[in-house]
PDB file of N, CA, C and O in Angstrom:
ATOM      1  N   UNK A   1       2.989  13.406  31.796  1.00  0.00           N
ATOM      2  CA  UNK A   1       2.038  12.739  30.954  1.00  0.00           C
ATOM      3  C   UNK A   1       2.724  11.765  29.995  1.00  0.00           C
ATOM      4  O   UNK A   1       2.250  10.644  29.809  1.00  0.00           O
ATOM      5  N   UNK A   2       3.839  12.186  29.385  1.00  0.00           N
ATOM      6  CA  UNK A   2       4.542  11.310  28.444  1.00  0.00           C
ATOM      7  C   UNK A   2       4.961   9.995  29.092  1.00  0.00           C
ATOM      8  O   UNK A   2       5.018   8.960  28.428  1.00  0.00           O
ATOM      9  N   UNK A   3       5.256  10.040  30.396  1.00  0.00           N
ATOM     10  CA  UNK A   3       5.691   8.833  31.092  1.00  0.00           C
ATOM     11  C   UNK A   3       4.611   7.759  31.091  1.00  0.00           C
ATOM     12  O   UNK A   3       4.918   6.568  31.153  1.00  0.00           O
ATOM     13  N   UNK A   4       3.357   8.171  31.021  1.00  0.00           N
ATOM     14  CA  UNK A   4       2.260   7.206  31.047  1.00  0.00           C
ATOM     15  C   UNK A   4       1.898   6.682  29.661  1.00  0.00           C
ATOM     16  O   UNK A   4       1.113   5.741  29.550  1.00  0.00           O
ATOM     17  N   UNK A   5       2.451   7.270  28.606  1.00  0.00           N
ATOM     18  CA  UNK A   5       2.147   6.819  27.251  1.00  0.00           C
ATOM     19  C   UNK A   5       2.857   5.502  26.950  1.00  0.00           C
ATOM     20  O   UNK A   5       4.003   5.292  27.346  1.00  0.00           O
ATOM     21  N   UNK A   6       2.156   4.626  26.245  1.00  0.00           N
ATOM     22  CA  UNK A   6       2.740   3.365  25.776  1.00  0.00           C
ATOM     23  C   UNK A   6       2.240   3.106  24.363  1.00  0.00           C
ATOM     24  O   UNK A   6       1.448   3.881  23.827  1.00  0.00           O
ATOM     25  N   UNK A   7       2.694   2.037  23.773  1.00  0.00           N
ATOM     26  CA  UNK A   7       2.214   1.647  22.447  1.00  0.00           C
ATOM     27  C   UNK A   7       0.699   1.472  22.480  1.00  0.00           C
ATOM     28  O   UNK A   7       0.018   1.771  21.499  1.00  0.00           O
ATOM     29  N   UNK A   8       0.175   0.994  23.591  1.00  0.00           N
ATOM     30  CA  UNK A   8      -1.270   0.779  23.715  1.00  0.00           C
ATOM     31  C   UNK A   8      -2.050   2.089  23.761  1.00  0.00           C
ATOM     32  O   UNK A   8      -3.245   2.101  23.467  1.00  0.00           O
ATOM     33  N   UNK A   9      -1.403   3.180  24.120  1.00  0.00           N
ATOM     34  CA  UNK A   9      -2.042   4.491  24.106  1.00  0.00           C
ATOM     35  C   UNK A   9      -2.326   4.926  22.675  1.00  0.00           C
ATOM     36  O   UNK A   9      -3.390   5.473  22.383  1.00  0.00           O
ATOM     37  N   UNK A  10      -1.362   4.678  21.780  1.00  0.00           N
ATOM     38  CA  UNK A  10      -1.430   5.210  20.429  1.00  0.00           C
ATOM     39  C   UNK A  10      -1.962   4.247  19.378  1.00  0.00           C
ATOM     40  O   UNK A  10      -2.563   4.690  18.399  1.00  0.00           O
ATOM     41  N   UNK A  11      -1.762   2.957  19.548  1.00  0.00           N
ATOM     42  CA  UNK A  11      -2.175   1.988  18.514  1.00  0.00           C
ATOM     43  C   UNK A  11      -3.644   2.156  18.100  1.00  0.00           C
ATOM     44  O   UNK A  11      -3.930   2.123  16.903  1.00  0.00           O
ATOM     45  N   UNK A  12      -4.583   2.334  19.034  1.00  0.00           N
ATOM     46  CA  UNK A  12      -5.979   2.511  18.617  1.00  0.00           C
ATOM     47  C   UNK A  12      -6.256   3.838  17.911  1.00  0.00           C
ATOM     48  O   UNK A  12      -7.319   4.017  17.315  1.00  0.00           O
ATOM     49  N   UNK A  13      -5.302   4.765  17.978  1.00  0.00           N
ATOM     50  CA  UNK A  13      -5.491   6.091  17.392  1.00  0.00           C
ATOM     51  C   UNK A  13      -4.912   6.209  15.988  1.00  0.00           C
ATOM     52  O   UNK A  13      -4.955   7.285  15.390  1.00  0.00           O
ATOM     53  N   UNK A  14      -4.367   5.111  15.453  1.00  0.00           N
ATOM     54  CA  UNK A  14      -3.835   5.130  14.095  1.00  0.00           C
ATOM     55  C   UNK A  14      -4.923   5.598  13.136  1.00  0.00           C
ATOM     56  O   UNK A  14      -6.055   5.116  13.178  1.00  0.00           O
ATOM     57  N   UNK A  15      -4.565   6.542  12.275  1.00  0.00           N
ATOM     58  CA  UNK A  15      -5.519   7.111  11.330  1.00  0.00           C
ATOM     59  C   UNK A  15      -6.186   8.377  11.830  1.00  0.00           C
ATOM     60  O   UNK A  15      -6.862   9.065  11.065  1.00  0.00           O
ATOM     61  N   UNK A  16      -6.006   8.693  13.105  1.00  0.00           N
ATOM     62  CA  UNK A  16      -6.635   9.898  13.638  1.00  0.00           C
ATOM     63  C   UNK A  16      -5.720  11.113  13.461  1.00  0.00           C
ATOM     64  O   UNK A  16      -4.533  10.985  13.162  1.00  0.00           O
ATOM     65  N   UNK A  17      -6.308  12.287  13.653  1.00  0.00           N
ATOM     66  CA  UNK A  17      -5.610  13.547  13.410  1.00  0.00           C
ATOM     67  C   UNK A  17      -5.132  14.159  14.722  1.00  0.00           C
ATOM     68  O   UNK A  17      -5.861  14.204  15.712  1.00  0.00           O
ATOM     69  N   UNK A  18      -3.900  14.625  14.702  1.00  0.00           N
ATOM     70  CA  UNK A  18      -3.295  15.379  15.792  1.00  0.00           C
ATOM     71  C   UNK A  18      -3.029  16.781  15.264  1.00  0.00           C
ATOM     72  O   UNK A  18      -2.623  16.946  14.114  1.00  0.00           O
ATOM     73  N   UNK A  19      -3.254  17.781  16.092  1.00  0.00           N
ATOM     74  CA  UNK A  19      -2.965  19.171  15.724  1.00  0.00           C
ATOM     75  C   UNK A  19      -1.605  19.531  16.294  1.00  0.00           C
ATOM     76  O   UNK A  19      -1.379  19.411  17.498  1.00  0.00           O
ATOM     77  N   UNK A  20      -0.689  19.977  15.425  1.00  0.00           N
ATOM     78  CA  UNK A  20       0.646  20.383  15.845  1.00  0.00           C
ATOM     79  C   UNK A  20       0.727  21.901  15.808  1.00  0.00           C
ATOM     80  O   UNK A  20       0.454  22.523  14.781  1.00  0.00           O
ATOM     81  N   UNK A  21       1.099  22.480  16.915  1.00  0.00           N
ATOM     82  CA  UNK A  21       1.271  23.932  17.000  1.00  0.00           C
ATOM     83  C   UNK A  21       2.752  24.247  16.848  1.00  0.00           C
ATOM     84  O   UNK A  21       3.530  24.108  17.791  1.00  0.00           O
ATOM     85  N   UNK A  22       3.132  24.678  15.636  1.00  0.00           N
ATOM     86  CA  UNK A  22       4.522  25.035  15.370  1.00  0.00           C
ATOM     87  C   UNK A  22       4.863  26.368  16.039  1.00  0.00           C
ATOM     88  O   UNK A  22       5.968  26.552  16.548  1.00  0.00           O
ATOM     89  N   UNK A  23       3.898  27.295  16.031  1.00  0.00           N
ATOM     90  CA  UNK A  23       4.013  28.577  16.725  1.00  0.00           C
ATOM     91  C   UNK A  23       2.612  29.162  16.822  1.00  0.00           C
ATOM     92  O   UNK A  23       1.636  28.479  16.513  1.00  0.00           O
ATOM     93  N   UNK A  24       2.501  30.401  17.242  1.00  0.00           N
ATOM     94  CA  UNK A  24       1.182  30.993  17.479  1.00  0.00           C
ATOM     95  C   UNK A  24       0.326  31.061  16.217  1.00  0.00           C
ATOM     96  O   UNK A  24      -0.901  31.033  16.301  1.00  0.00           O
ATOM     97  N   UNK A  25       0.957  31.150  15.057  1.00  0.00           N
ATOM     98  CA  UNK A  25       0.193  31.303  13.818  1.00  0.00           C
ATOM     99  C   UNK A  25       0.279  30.108  12.886  1.00  0.00           C
ATOM    100  O   UNK A  25      -0.482  30.040  11.921  1.00  0.00           O
ATOM    101  N   UNK A  26       1.174  29.166  13.136  1.00  0.00           N
ATOM    102  CA  UNK A  26       1.378  28.036  12.228  1.00  0.00           C
ATOM    103  C   UNK A  26       0.899  26.744  12.883  1.00  0.00           C
ATOM    104  O   UNK A  26       1.528  26.231  13.808  1.00  0.00           O
ATOM    105  N   UNK A  27      -0.217  26.230  12.391  1.00  0.00           N
ATOM    106  CA  UNK A  27      -0.814  25.008  12.917  1.00  0.00           C
ATOM    107  C   UNK A  27      -0.895  23.996  11.783  1.00  0.00           C
ATOM    108  O   UNK A  27      -1.375  24.316  10.695  1.00  0.00           O
ATOM    109  N   UNK A  28      -0.428  22.776  12.032  1.00  0.00           N
ATOM    110  CA  UNK A  28      -0.473  21.716  11.025  1.00  0.00           C
ATOM    111  C   UNK A  28      -1.283  20.541  11.544  1.00  0.00           C
ATOM    112  O   UNK A  28      -1.272  20.242  12.739  1.00  0.00           O
ATOM    113  N   UNK A  29      -1.986  19.877  10.635  1.00  0.00           N
ATOM    114  CA  UNK A  29      -2.671  18.634  10.972  1.00  0.00           C
ATOM    115  C   UNK A  29      -1.760  17.470  10.616  1.00  0.00           C
ATOM    116  O   UNK A  29      -1.256  17.381   9.496  1.00  0.00           O
ATOM    117  N   UNK A  30      -1.554  16.578  11.581  1.00  0.00           N
ATOM    118  CA  UNK A  30      -0.751  15.376  11.369  1.00  0.00           C
ATOM    119  C   UNK A  30      -1.637  14.157  11.550  1.00  0.00           C
ATOM    120  O   UNK A  30      -2.396  14.071  12.516  1.00  0.00           O
ATOM    121  N   UNK A  31      -1.542  13.214  10.624  1.00  0.00           N
ATOM    122  CA  UNK A  31      -2.254  11.944  10.750  1.00  0.00           C
ATOM    123  C   UNK A  31      -1.302  10.907  11.327  1.00  0.00           C
ATOM    124  O   UNK A  31      -0.176  10.763  10.849  1.00  0.00           O
ATOM    125  N   UNK A  32      -1.742  10.190  12.344  1.00  0.00           N
ATOM    126  CA  UNK A  32      -0.922   9.117  12.901  1.00  0.00           C
ATOM    127  C   UNK A  32      -0.991   7.930  11.948  1.00  0.00           C
ATOM    128  O   UNK A  32      -2.046   7.317  11.784  1.00  0.00           O
ATOM    129  N   UNK A  33       0.132   7.613  11.325  1.00  0.00           N
ATOM    130  CA  UNK A  33       0.198   6.519  10.357  1.00  0.00           C
ATOM    131  C   UNK A  33       0.529   5.188  11.000  1.00  0.00           C
ATOM    132  O   UNK A  33       0.035   4.142  10.580  1.00  0.00           O
ATOM    133  N   UNK A  34       1.375   5.237  12.031  1.00  0.00           N
ATOM    134  CA  UNK A  34       1.917   3.994  12.564  1.00  0.00           C
ATOM    135  C   UNK A  34       2.313   4.166  14.019  1.00  0.00           C
ATOM    136  O   UNK A  34       2.903   5.178  14.397  1.00  0.00           O
ATOM    137  N   UNK A  35       1.986   3.176  14.827  1.00  0.00           N
ATOM    138  CA  UNK A  35       2.470   3.066  16.201  1.00  0.00           C
ATOM    139  C   UNK A  35       3.092   1.689  16.288  1.00  0.00           C
ATOM    140  O   UNK A  35       2.388   0.681  16.224  1.00  0.00           O
ATOM    141  N   UNK A  36       4.401   1.638  16.432  1.00  0.00           N
ATOM    142  CA  UNK A  36       5.115   0.372  16.324  1.00  0.00           C
ATOM    143  C   UNK A  36       6.051   0.151  17.506  1.00  0.00           C
ATOM    144  O   UNK A  36       6.855   1.016  17.855  1.00  0.00           O
ATOM    145  N   UNK A  37       5.929  -1.008  18.103  1.00  0.00           N
ATOM    146  CA  UNK A  37       6.830  -1.376  19.187  1.00  0.00           C
ATOM    147  C   UNK A  37       8.176  -1.767  18.592  1.00  0.00           C
ATOM    148  O   UNK A  37       8.241  -2.494  17.601  1.00  0.00           O
ATOM    149  N   UNK A  38       9.246  -1.279  19.206  1.00  0.00           N
ATOM    150  CA  UNK A  38      10.583  -1.628  18.723  1.00  0.00           C
ATOM    151  C   UNK A  38      11.212  -2.741  19.555  1.00  0.00           C
ATOM    152  O   UNK A  38      12.294  -3.229  19.230  1.00  0.00           O
ATOM    153  N   UNK A  39      10.529  -3.141  20.633  1.00  0.00           N
ATOM    154  CA  UNK A  39      10.972  -4.261  21.473  1.00  0.00           C
ATOM    155  C   UNK A  39       9.810  -4.645  22.376  1.00  0.00           C
ATOM    156  O   UNK A  39       8.946  -3.817  22.662  1.00  0.00           O
ATOM    157  N   UNK A  40       9.784  -5.862  22.814  1.00  0.00           N
ATOM    158  CA  UNK A  40       8.721  -6.315  23.721  1.00  0.00           C
ATOM    159  C   UNK A  40       9.175  -6.147  25.162  1.00  0.00           C
ATOM    160  O   UNK A  40      10.132  -6.777  25.613  1.00  0.00           O
ATOM    161  N   UNK A  41       8.462  -5.279  25.872  1.00  0.00           N
ATOM    162  CA  UNK A  41       8.752  -5.062  27.281  1.00  0.00           C
ATOM    163  C   UNK A  41       7.433  -4.992  28.037  1.00  0.00           C
ATOM    164  O   UNK A  41       6.375  -4.843  27.425  1.00  0.00           O
ATOM    165  N   UNK A  42       7.486  -5.095  29.333  1.00  0.00           N
ATOM    166  CA  UNK A  42       6.269  -5.081  30.130  1.00  0.00           C
ATOM    167  C   UNK A  42       5.558  -3.735  30.116  1.00  0.00           C
ATOM    168  O   UNK A  42       4.328  -3.693  30.159  1.00  0.00           O
ATOM    169  N   UNK A  43       6.290  -2.653  30.059  1.00  0.00           N
ATOM    170  CA  UNK A  43       5.654  -1.338  30.132  1.00  0.00           C
ATOM    171  C   UNK A  43       5.353  -0.738  28.756  1.00  0.00           C
ATOM    172  O   UNK A  43       4.992   0.435  28.663  1.00  0.00           O
ATOM    173  N   UNK A  44       5.496  -1.526  27.692  1.00  0.00           N
ATOM    174  CA  UNK A  44       5.147  -1.039  26.369  1.00  0.00           C
ATOM    175  C   UNK A  44       6.162  -0.106  25.745  1.00  0.00           C
ATOM    176  O   UNK A  44       5.825   0.622  24.812  1.00  0.00           O
ATOM    177  N   UNK A  45       7.371  -0.102  26.219  1.00  0.00           N
ATOM    178  CA  UNK A  45       8.429   0.726  25.655  1.00  0.00           C
ATOM    179  C   UNK A  45       9.600  -0.145  25.249  1.00  0.00           C
ATOM    180  O   UNK A  45       9.739  -1.220  25.833  1.00  0.00           O
ATOM    181  N   UNK A  46      10.420   0.198  24.345  1.00  0.00           N
ATOM    182  CA  UNK A  46      10.369   1.381  23.483  1.00  0.00           C
ATOM    183  C   UNK A  46       9.386   1.191  22.322  1.00  0.00           C
ATOM    184  O   UNK A  46       9.036   0.072  21.949  1.00  0.00           O
ATOM    185  N   UNK A  47       8.958   2.326  21.769  1.00  0.00           N
ATOM    186  CA  UNK A  47       8.083   2.301  20.599  1.00  0.00           C
ATOM    187  C   UNK A  47       8.268   3.597  19.823  1.00  0.00           C
ATOM    188  O   UNK A  47       8.830   4.570  20.323  1.00  0.00           O
ATOM    189  N   UNK A  48       7.777   3.582  18.583  1.00  0.00           N
ATOM    190  CA  UNK A  48       7.876   4.775  17.754  1.00  0.00           C
ATOM    191  C   UNK A  48       6.520   5.076  17.123  1.00  0.00           C
ATOM    192  O   UNK A  48       5.677   4.197  16.946  1.00  0.00           O
ATOM    193  N   UNK A  49       6.349   6.338  16.797  1.00  0.00           N
ATOM    194  CA  UNK A  49       5.151   6.817  16.117  1.00  0.00           C
ATOM    195  C   UNK A  49       5.578   7.485  14.825  1.00  0.00           C
ATOM    196  O   UNK A  49       6.584   8.194  14.790  1.00  0.00           O
ATOM    197  N   UNK A  50       4.818   7.263  13.762  1.00  0.00           N
ATOM    198  CA  UNK A  50       5.057   7.955  12.500  1.00  0.00           C
ATOM    199  C   UNK A  50       3.783   8.702  12.131  1.00  0.00           C
ATOM    200  O   UNK A  50       2.692   8.133  12.091  1.00  0.00           O
ATOM    201  N   UNK A  51       3.951   9.994  11.862  1.00  0.00           N
ATOM    202  CA  UNK A  51       2.863  10.874  11.478  1.00  0.00           C
ATOM    203  C   UNK A  51       3.084  11.361  10.051  1.00  0.00           C
ATOM    204  O   UNK A  51       4.211  11.360   9.554  1.00  0.00           O
ATOM    205  N   UNK A  52       2.003  11.777   9.395  1.00  0.00           N
ATOM    206  CA  UNK A  52       2.130  12.442   8.095  1.00  0.00           C
ATOM    207  C   UNK A  52       1.440  13.803   8.175  1.00  0.00           C
ATOM    208  O   UNK A  52       0.307  13.931   8.640  1.00  0.00           O
ATOM    209  N   UNK A  53       2.173  14.815   7.699  1.00  0.00           N
ATOM    210  CA  UNK A  53       1.632  16.158   7.597  1.00  0.00           C
ATOM    211  C   UNK A  53       1.702  16.619   6.158  1.00  0.00           C
ATOM    212  O   UNK A  53       2.047  15.838   5.271  1.00  0.00           O
ATOM    213  N   UNK A  54       1.381  17.867   5.917  1.00  0.00           N
ATOM    214  CA  UNK A  54       1.485  18.382   4.551  1.00  0.00           C
ATOM    215  C   UNK A  54       2.943  18.428   4.086  1.00  0.00           C
ATOM    216  O   UNK A  54       3.864  18.456   4.902  1.00  0.00           O
ATOM    217  N   UNK A  55       3.135  18.435   2.780  1.00  0.00           N
ATOM    218  CA  UNK A  55       4.499  18.529   2.223  1.00  0.00           C
ATOM    219  C   UNK A  55       5.171  19.847   2.580  1.00  0.00           C
ATOM    220  O   UNK A  55       6.390  19.914   2.732  1.00  0.00           O
ATOM    221  N   UNK A  56       4.378  20.875   2.711  1.00  0.00           N
ATOM    222  CA  UNK A  56       4.918  22.200   3.000  1.00  0.00           C
ATOM    223  C   UNK A  56       3.936  22.935   3.908  1.00  0.00           C
ATOM    224  O   UNK A  56       2.726  22.855   3.698  1.00  0.00           O
ATOM    225  N   UNK A  57       4.434  23.637   4.899  1.00  0.00           N
ATOM    226  CA  UNK A  57       5.839  23.786   5.277  1.00  0.00           C
ATOM    227  C   UNK A  57       6.336  22.544   6.011  1.00  0.00           C
ATOM    228  O   UNK A  57       5.561  21.826   6.642  1.00  0.00           O
ATOM    229  N   UNK A  58       7.631  22.306   5.917  1.00  0.00           N
ATOM    230  CA  UNK A  58       8.253  21.202   6.643  1.00  0.00           C
ATOM    231  C   UNK A  58       8.649  21.706   8.024  1.00  0.00           C
ATOM    232  O   UNK A  58       9.374  22.693   8.152  1.00  0.00           O
ATOM    233  N   UNK A  59       8.172  21.027   9.043  1.00  0.00           N
ATOM    234  CA  UNK A  59       8.522  21.383  10.419  1.00  0.00           C
ATOM    235  C   UNK A  59       9.919  20.837  10.735  1.00  0.00           C
ATOM    236  O   UNK A  59      10.234  19.695  10.402  1.00  0.00           O
ATOM    237  N   UNK A  60      10.737  21.648  11.370  1.00  0.00           N
ATOM    238  CA  UNK A  60      12.092  21.231  11.726  1.00  0.00           C
ATOM    239  C   UNK A  60      12.048  20.326  12.961  1.00  0.00           C
ATOM    240  O   UNK A  60      11.049  20.275  13.679  1.00  0.00           O
ATOM    241  N   UNK A  61      13.137  19.626  13.183  1.00  0.00           N
ATOM    242  CA  UNK A  61      13.267  18.744  14.348  1.00  0.00           C
ATOM    243  C   UNK A  61      13.264  19.565  15.625  1.00  0.00           C
ATOM    244  O   UNK A  61      14.140  20.402  15.839  1.00  0.00           O
ATOM    245  N   UNK A  62      12.261  19.317  16.480  1.00  0.00           N
ATOM    246  CA  UNK A  62      12.202  19.988  17.782  1.00  0.00           C
ATOM    247  C   UNK A  62      10.971  19.501  18.544  1.00  0.00           C
ATOM    248  O   UNK A  62      10.222  18.654  18.056  1.00  0.00           O
ATOM    249  N   UNK A  63      10.773  20.039  19.734  1.00  0.00           N
ATOM    250  CA  UNK A  63       9.598  19.708  20.540  1.00  0.00           C
ATOM    251  C   UNK A  63       8.435  20.588  20.076  1.00  0.00           C
ATOM    252  O   UNK A  63       8.572  21.802  19.926  1.00  0.00           O
ATOM    253  N   UNK A  64       7.280  19.935  19.852  1.00  0.00           N
ATOM    254  CA  UNK A  64       6.061  20.626  19.439  1.00  0.00           C
ATOM    255  C   UNK A  64       4.935  20.306  20.409  1.00  0.00           C
ATOM    256  O   UNK A  64       4.912  19.249  21.038  1.00  0.00           O
ATOM    257  N   UNK A  65       4.016  21.233  20.513  1.00  0.00           N
ATOM    258  CA  UNK A  65       2.800  20.977  21.267  1.00  0.00           C
ATOM    259  C   UNK A  65       1.807  20.294  20.328  1.00  0.00           C
ATOM    260  O   UNK A  65       1.500  20.808  19.253  1.00  0.00           O
ATOM    261  N   UNK A  66       1.309  19.126  20.747  1.00  0.00           N
ATOM    262  CA  UNK A  66       0.309  18.396  19.979  1.00  0.00           C
ATOM    263  C   UNK A  66      -0.998  18.376  20.750  1.00  0.00           C
ATOM    264  O   UNK A  66      -1.012  18.399  21.981  1.00  0.00           O
ATOM    265  N   UNK A  67      -2.094  18.333  20.006  1.00  0.00           N
ATOM    266  CA  UNK A  67      -3.420  18.205  20.600  1.00  0.00           C
ATOM    267  C   UNK A  67      -4.142  17.048  19.922  1.00  0.00           C
ATOM    268  O   UNK A  67      -4.045  16.859  18.709  1.00  0.00           O
ATOM    269  N   UNK A  68      -4.861  16.286  20.722  1.00  0.00           N
ATOM    270  CA  UNK A  68      -5.676  15.190  20.201  1.00  0.00           C
ATOM    271  C   UNK A  68      -6.968  15.130  20.991  1.00  0.00           C
ATOM    272  O   UNK A  68      -6.973  15.371  22.198  1.00  0.00           O
ATOM    273  N   UNK A  69      -8.057  14.811  20.319  1.00  0.00           N
ATOM    274  CA  UNK A  69      -9.371  14.793  20.963  1.00  0.00           C
ATOM    275  C   UNK A  69      -9.425  13.855  22.164  1.00  0.00           C
ATOM    276  O   UNK A  69     -10.105  14.154  23.145  1.00  0.00           O
ATOM    277  N   UNK A  70      -8.719  12.725  22.103  1.00  0.00           N
ATOM    278  CA  UNK A  70      -8.731  11.742  23.191  1.00  0.00           C
ATOM    279  C   UNK A  70      -7.650  12.012  24.226  1.00  0.00           C
ATOM    280  O   UNK A  70      -7.899  11.906  25.427  1.00  0.00           O
ATOM    281  N   UNK A  71      -6.445  12.361  23.769  1.00  0.00           N
ATOM    282  CA  UNK A  71      -5.290  12.489  24.666  1.00  0.00           C
ATOM    283  C   UNK A  71      -5.119  13.877  25.269  1.00  0.00           C
ATOM    284  O   UNK A  71      -4.406  14.033  26.260  1.00  0.00           O
ATOM    285  N   UNK A  72      -5.753  14.874  24.694  1.00  0.00           N
ATOM    286  CA  UNK A  72      -5.559  16.231  25.171  1.00  0.00           C
ATOM    287  C   UNK A  72      -4.309  16.860  24.568  1.00  0.00           C
ATOM    288  O   UNK A  72      -3.921  16.534  23.446  1.00  0.00           O
ATOM    289  N   UNK A  73      -3.686  17.756  25.312  1.00  0.00           N
ATOM    290  CA  UNK A  73      -2.518  18.504  24.851  1.00  0.00           C
ATOM    291  C   UNK A  73      -1.264  17.985  25.537  1.00  0.00           C
ATOM    292  O   UNK A  73      -1.254  17.762  26.748  1.00  0.00           O
ATOM    293  N   UNK A  74      -0.206  17.794  24.755  1.00  0.00           N
ATOM    294  CA  UNK A  74       1.071  17.328  25.291  1.00  0.00           C
ATOM    295  C   UNK A  74       2.194  17.757  24.362  1.00  0.00           C
ATOM    296  O   UNK A  74       1.950  18.080  23.200  1.00  0.00           O
ATOM    297  N   UNK A  75       3.427  17.762  24.866  1.00  0.00           N
ATOM    298  CA  UNK A  75       4.601  18.109  24.072  1.00  0.00           C
ATOM    299  C   UNK A  75       5.274  16.838  23.590  1.00  0.00           C
ATOM    300  O   UNK A  75       5.346  15.844  24.314  1.00  0.00           O
ATOM    301  N   UNK A  76       5.775  16.882  22.338  1.00  0.00           N
ATOM    302  CA  UNK A  76       6.406  15.706  21.750  1.00  0.00           C
ATOM    303  C   UNK A  76       7.540  16.137  20.837  1.00  0.00           C
ATOM    304  O   UNK A  76       7.396  17.077  20.054  1.00  0.00           O
ATOM    305  N   UNK A  77       8.675  15.444  20.939  1.00  0.00           N
ATOM    306  CA  UNK A  77       9.826  15.705  20.079  1.00  0.00           C
ATOM    307  C   UNK A  77       9.599  14.985  18.756  1.00  0.00           C
ATOM    308  O   UNK A  77       9.491  13.759  18.722  1.00  0.00           O
ATOM    309  N   UNK A  78       9.526  15.752  17.664  1.00  0.00           N
ATOM    310  CA  UNK A  78       9.282  15.193  16.334  1.00  0.00           C
ATOM    311  C   UNK A  78      10.467  15.451  15.422  1.00  0.00           C
ATOM    312  O   UNK A  78      11.104  16.502  15.483  1.00  0.00           O
ATOM    313  N   UNK A  79      10.750  14.462  14.570  1.00  0.00           N
ATOM    314  CA  UNK A  79      11.850  14.538  13.621  1.00  0.00           C
ATOM    315  C   UNK A  79      11.286  14.300  12.221  1.00  0.00           C
ATOM    316  O   UNK A  79      10.623  13.286  12.002  1.00  0.00           O
ATOM    317  N   UNK A  80      11.528  15.204  11.268  1.00  0.00           N
ATOM    318  CA  UNK A  80      11.100  14.921   9.900  1.00  0.00           C
ATOM    319  C   UNK A  80      11.938  13.777   9.336  1.00  0.00           C
ATOM    320  O   UNK A  80      13.166  13.804   9.413  1.00  0.00           O
ATOM    321  N   UNK A  81      11.266  12.770   8.768  1.00  0.00           N
ATOM    322  CA  UNK A  81      12.007  11.600   8.243  1.00  0.00           C
ATOM    323  C   UNK A  81      11.866  11.475   6.739  1.00  0.00           C
ATOM    324  O   UNK A  81      12.355  10.510   6.152  1.00  0.00           O
ATOM    325  N   UNK A  82      11.212  12.423   6.111  1.00  0.00           N
ATOM    326  CA  UNK A  82      11.139  12.445   4.659  1.00  0.00           C
ATOM    327  C   UNK A  82       9.728  12.333   4.137  1.00  0.00           C
ATOM    328  O   UNK A  82       8.811  11.928   4.852  1.00  0.00           O
ATOM    329  N   UNK A  83       9.565  12.700   2.867  1.00  0.00           N
ATOM    330  CA  UNK A  83       8.233  12.680   2.273  1.00  0.00           C
ATOM    331  C   UNK A  83       7.837  11.283   1.807  1.00  0.00           C
ATOM    332  O   UNK A  83       8.679  10.435   1.514  1.00  0.00           O
ATOM    333  N   UNK A  84       6.528  11.078   1.749  1.00  0.00           N
ATOM    334  CA  UNK A  84       5.983   9.926   1.033  1.00  0.00           C
ATOM    335  C   UNK A  84       5.137  10.499  -0.100  1.00  0.00           C
ATOM    336  O   UNK A  84       5.249  11.684  -0.414  1.00  0.00           O
ATOM    337  N   UNK A  85       4.301   9.683  -0.709  1.00  0.00           N
ATOM    338  CA  UNK A  85       3.525  10.148  -1.859  1.00  0.00           C
ATOM    339  C   UNK A  85       2.465  11.187  -1.491  1.00  0.00           C
ATOM    340  O   UNK A  85       1.947  11.869  -2.376  1.00  0.00           O
ATOM    341  N   UNK A  86       2.133  11.321  -0.208  1.00  0.00           N
ATOM    342  CA  UNK A  86       1.044  12.216   0.189  1.00  0.00           C
ATOM    343  C   UNK A  86       1.456  13.371   1.102  1.00  0.00           C
ATOM    344  O   UNK A  86       0.642  14.255   1.368  1.00  0.00           O
ATOM    345  N   UNK A  87       2.693  13.383   1.585  1.00  0.00           N
ATOM    346  CA  UNK A  87       3.108  14.473   2.474  1.00  0.00           C
ATOM    347  C   UNK A  87       4.433  14.194   3.137  1.00  0.00           C
ATOM    348  O   UNK A  87       5.170  13.294   2.736  1.00  0.00           O
ATOM    349  N   UNK A  88       4.732  14.986   4.172  1.00  0.00           N
ATOM    350  CA  UNK A  88       5.981  14.823   4.929  1.00  0.00           C
ATOM    351  C   UNK A  88       5.712  13.941   6.143  1.00  0.00           C
ATOM    352  O   UNK A  88       4.703  14.096   6.831  1.00  0.00           O
ATOM    353  N   UNK A  89       6.633  13.015   6.393  1.00  0.00           N
ATOM    354  CA  UNK A  89       6.500  12.129   7.549  1.00  0.00           C
ATOM    355  C   UNK A  89       7.388  12.612   8.688  1.00  0.00           C
ATOM    356  O   UNK A  89       8.475  13.149   8.475  1.00  0.00           O
ATOM    357  N   UNK A  90       6.888  12.404   9.910  1.00  0.00           N
ATOM    358  CA  UNK A  90       7.591  12.764  11.142  1.00  0.00           C
ATOM    359  C   UNK A  90       7.580  11.578  12.077  1.00  0.00           C
ATOM    360  O   UNK A  90       6.618  10.811  12.110  1.00  0.00           O
ATOM    361  N   UNK A  91       8.663  11.426  12.847  1.00  0.00           N
ATOM    362  CA  UNK A  91       8.757  10.322  13.781  1.00  0.00           C
ATOM    363  C   UNK A  91       8.994  10.826  15.199  1.00  0.00           C
ATOM    364  O   UNK A  91       9.698  11.812  15.418  1.00  0.00           O
ATOM    365  N   UNK A  92       8.391  10.127  16.155  1.00  0.00           N
ATOM    366  CA  UNK A  92       8.648  10.332  17.585  1.00  0.00           C
ATOM    367  C   UNK A  92       9.027   8.974  18.157  1.00  0.00           C
ATOM    368  O   UNK A  92       8.365   7.973  17.884  1.00  0.00           O
ATOM    369  N   UNK A  93      10.092   8.942  18.948  1.00  0.00           N
ATOM    370  CA  UNK A  93      10.579   7.693  19.522  1.00  0.00           C
ATOM    371  C   UNK A  93      10.479   7.780  21.054  1.00  0.00           C
ATOM    372  O   UNK A  93      10.929   8.753  21.659  1.00  0.00           O
ATOM    373  N   UNK A  94       9.894   6.765  21.658  1.00  0.00           N
ATOM    374  CA  UNK A  94       9.776   6.663  23.109  1.00  0.00           C
ATOM    375  C   UNK A  94      10.708   5.549  23.571  1.00  0.00           C
ATOM    376  O   UNK A  94      10.628   4.424  23.077  1.00  0.00           O
ATOM    377  N   UNK A  95      11.592   5.860  24.519  1.00  0.00           N
ATOM    378  CA  UNK A  95      12.530   4.846  25.023  1.00  0.00           C
ATOM    379  C   UNK A  95      12.272   4.557  26.481  1.00  0.00           C
ATOM    380  O   UNK A  95      12.962   3.731  27.078  1.00  0.00           O
TER     381      UNK A  95
END
């Protein structure tokens, strides 16, 4: 599924909520803040996504299961990149 994702998959979803399953009991809501292309290519790669979650708990860098109303369920490697004024930010990079 990840192979079919491009910047065009996520750009219209900016501002929407993704559910991150850290484990069986820890679920966080992440807002997609940004979908940004890092280079212009025909297949829409590479690109990055920036999400915002709550300030606490901070999720560690690893693969998480995400759910979205439009995209369904998929696994994504997320890296905490630091807090902003409203929560903790996480980044996913597609190459």
